[in-house]
C-alpha positions in Angstrom: 91.6 88.3 111.1 90.8 89.3 107.6 87.3 88.4 106.3 86.0 88.6 102.8 84.0 86.8 100.1 85.2 84.7 97.2 83.9 85.0 93.7 81.0 82.6 94.6 79.9 84.8 97.5 81.2 82.4 100.1 82.6 84.1 103.3 86.3 83.3 103.8 88.6 84.3 106.6 92.4 84.3 107.1 94.4 84.7 110.3 98.0 85.1 109.4 100.7 84.4 112.1 102.5 87.6 111.3 101.1 91.0 110.4 103.4 94.0 110.0 102.0 97.3 108.8 104.0 100.1 107.3 103.3 103.8 107.8 102.5 104.1 104.1 99.5 101.6 104.5 101.2 98.6 103.0 101.5 95.4 105.0 103.3 92.1 105.1 101.4 89.0 106.2 103.0 85.6 106.6 102.4 82.1 107.8 105.0 79.6 108.7 104.2 75.9 108.8 105.0 73.9 112.0 106.1 70.8 110.1 106.5 69.7 106.4 103.2 69.3 104.7 101.3 71.3 107.4 97.7 72.0 106.3 97.9 69.6 103.4 97.4 70.3 99.7 94.2 72.3 100.3 96.0 74.8 102.5 98.9 75.1 100.1 96.5 75.7 97.2 94.7 78.3 99.2 97.8 80.4 99.7 97.5 81.7 96.1 93.9 82.9 96.8 95.0 84.5 100.0 97.9 86.3 98.4 95.6 87.5 95.6 93.0 88.8 98.1 95.6 90.7 100.1 97.1 92.2 96.9 93.8 94.1 96.4 94.9 96.2 99.5 98.6 96.4 98.3 99.5 93.9 101.1 102.1 91.2 100.6 101.4 87.6 101.7 104.1 84.9 102.1 104.0 81.3 103.0 107.4 80.9 104.6 109.6 77.9 104.4 109.8 75.6 107.3 112.2 76.8 109.9 114.9 74.3 110.8 115.5 73.7 114.5 119.0 73.9 115.6 120.0 72.6 119.0 123.6 73.0 120.1 124.9 71.9 123.5 126.9 74.7 125.2 
């Protein structure tokens, strides 16, 4: 969990589904929606703020595309 304050002093937190840290201190954080429209417009709009906050630490944040399930009978 990453906790911080926005410009208005409100405490905000983020718990990405994936966190991978490199030996040089950089990191990749990512979230993947469980279905189209997951989280709604508010969540999608917040991804920009989250990416901007993580960029202060030289971390990269991505909102990944929905993964497509493939079922094949064998």
